[in-house]
C-alpha positions in Angstrom: 50.4 30.7 28.5 48.9 32.9 31.2 51.0 31.4 33.9 49.9 32.3 37.4 52.4 30.4 39.6 55.0 27.6 39.6 54.6 25.7 42.8 57.5 23.6 44.2 56.8 21.3 47.2 60.0 19.4 47.8 60.7 17.7 44.5 57.3 18.2 43.0 56.7 20.9 40.4 53.2 22.1 39.4 52.3 25.0 37.1 48.9 26.5 37.8 47.5 28.6 34.9 45.5 28.7 31.7 47.3 26.7 29.1 47.8 28.4 25.7 48.4 26.1 22.7 51.5 28.0 21.5 53.3 27.2 24.8 52.4 23.4 25.2 55.3 22.2 23.0 57.7 24.4 25.0 56.5 23.2 28.3 56.7 19.6 27.1 60.3 20.1 26.2 60.9 21.5 29.7 59.8 18.2 31.1 56.1 18.7 31.8 54.3 15.5 31.1 50.6 16.0 32.0 47.8 18.5 32.0 45.1 18.2 34.7 42.1 20.3 33.6 39.9 21.3 36.6 37.6 23.6 34.6 33.9 23.0 34.9 32.5 20.8 32.1 30.5 23.8 30.7 33.6 26.0 30.3 35.9 23.1 29.2 38.1 23.9 26.1 37.4 20.8 24.1 40.3 21.5 21.7 42.7 21.4 24.6 42.7 17.6 24.6 44.0 17.5 21.0 46.6 20.2 21.6 47.9 18.6 24.8 48.3 15.2 23.1 49.9 16.8 20.0 52.5 18.2 22.3 53.2 14.7 23.6 51.6 15.1 27.0 48.8 13.3 28.8 45.4 15.0 29.5 43.0 14.4 32.3 39.8 16.2 33.2 38.6 16.3 36.8 36.1 19.2 37.1 36.7 19.9 40.8 36.4 23.6 40.0 32.6 23.0 39.6 32.4 22.6 43.4 30.8 25.1 45.6 29.6 25.1 49.2 26.2 23.9 48.3 26.7 21.2 45.8 30.1 19.4 46.3 30.9 17.2 49.2 34.4 16.5 50.4 34.0 12.7 49.9 32.5 13.2 46.4 34.3 11.0 43.9 35.6 13.9 41.7 37.1 15.6 44.7 38.9 12.5 45.8 39.9 11.8 42.2 41.7 15.1 42.2 43.7 14.4 45.4 44.5 10.8 44.4 45.7 12.1 41.0 48.0 14.7 42.4 49.3 12.5 45.2 50.1 9.7 42.8 52.2 11.9 40.5 55.3 11.9 42.7 58.0 13.9 41.0 56.4 14.2 37.6 55.9 17.9 36.8 52.3 18.7 35.7 50.2 21.6 34.6 46.9 22.5 36.3 44.6 24.2 33.7 42.4 26.7 35.5 41.4 30.4 35.4 40.9 30.6 39.2 44.4 31.2 40.4 43.6 31.2 44.2 41.5 28.0 44.0 43.9 26.1 41.9 47.0 26.9 44.0 45.1 26.2 47.3 44.0 22.8 46.1 47.5 21.9 44.9 49.1 23.0 48.2 46.4 21.1 50.2 47.0 17.9 48.1 50.8 18.2 48.5 51.1 19.4 52.1 48.2 17.7 53.9 49.9 14.4 54.3 52.7 16.1 56.4 50.1 16.7 59.2 50.6 20.5 59.3 47.7 22.4 60.9 45.2 24.1 58.5 46.2 27.5 59.6 49.8 26.8 58.6 48.7 25.6 55.2 46.7 28.8 54.7 49.8 30.9 55.7 51.8 28.9 53.2 49.4 29.7 50.4 49.4 33.4 51.3 53.2 33.4 51.4 53.1 32.5 47.7 51.5 35.9 47.1 48.0 34.5 46.9 45.4 36.6 48.7 42.6 34.6 50.2 40.9 37.8 51.4 37.2 37.4 50.6 37.7 33.7 49.7 35.8 32.2 52.6 34.9 29.3 50.3 38.5 28.2 50.0 39.3 28.8 53.8 36.3 26.8 54.8 37.1 24.0 52.4 40.6 23.7 53.8 39.3 23.7 57.4 36.5 21.3 56.7 38.9 19.0 54.9 41.1 18.9 57.9 38.2 18.5 60.3 36.7 15.7 58.3 39.8 13.7 57.8 41.8 14.2 60.9 39.7 11.6 62.6 40.7 9.1 60.0 44.2 7.8 59.2 46.8 9.8 57.4 46.4 9.3 53.7 48.6 6.8 52.0 48.7 8.9 48.7 44.9 8.4 48.4 45.6 5.1 46.8 42.8 3.5 44.8 41.5 0.3 46.3 41.5 1.6 49.8 37.8 2.2 50.0 35.8 5.1 48.8 38.2 7.8 49.8 41.4 5.9 49.2 42.5 6.3 52.8 44.0 3.5 54.8 41.4 1.6 56.8 41.4 1.8 60.7 44.4 0.1 62.1 46.7 0.9 59.2 48.8 4.1 59.4 48.9 6.8 62.0 46.4 9.4 63.0 46.5 13.0 61.8 47.3 15.7 64.4 44.4 17.8 65.3 43.8 20.8 63.0 41.2 23.5 62.7 37.7 23.3 61.3 34.0 23.5 61.5 32.8 20.1 62.8 29.5 20.3 61.1 30.6 21.5 57.6 31.9 19.0 55.1 31.4 20.9 51.9 33.8 21.7 49.0 34.8 25.3 48.5 35.2 26.1 44.8 34.1 29.5 43.5 30.6 29.4 42.1 30.4 30.1 38.3 28.3 32.7 36.7 28.0 35.0 39.7 
């Protein structure tokens, strides 16, 4: 497995990398239960589903990596599906299948740390402290800041639970407001790296 990083946020463990079939059985024995594939549909490894299930793990495809600043909105269903999925996993260790190390780790850190209410700049520092350079990745930085700017006016997410409206957030009057973060007030676009460029 071309393992990029193992991320630990409190009791949560996430592997971000490109899963190779010969390592899936080993990872399952280590306690990993699920593979979340965020690769674009056009680049999806169709045989991965069979290999993951043969190893005794669950497979889910949410192609959030297809997003770029022009085509994917923060409130688009696949974006919210990704955050709902990660937030609902609690302490179950999972594998994020991606070949974009910086994007995968940034999205995982955002999903795991956002609910704590830390400012966007602190989240970016936390990502870079993992050894991930965001130099030249304006798409990722903008996405993080836009996400904070867009949702800080709403309520703090209650694990993005389904059934709480389109975004899974608590409706007004339930929960507590997010602290102010950074962000471009006008932009609400998703920042994945555009493919084929």
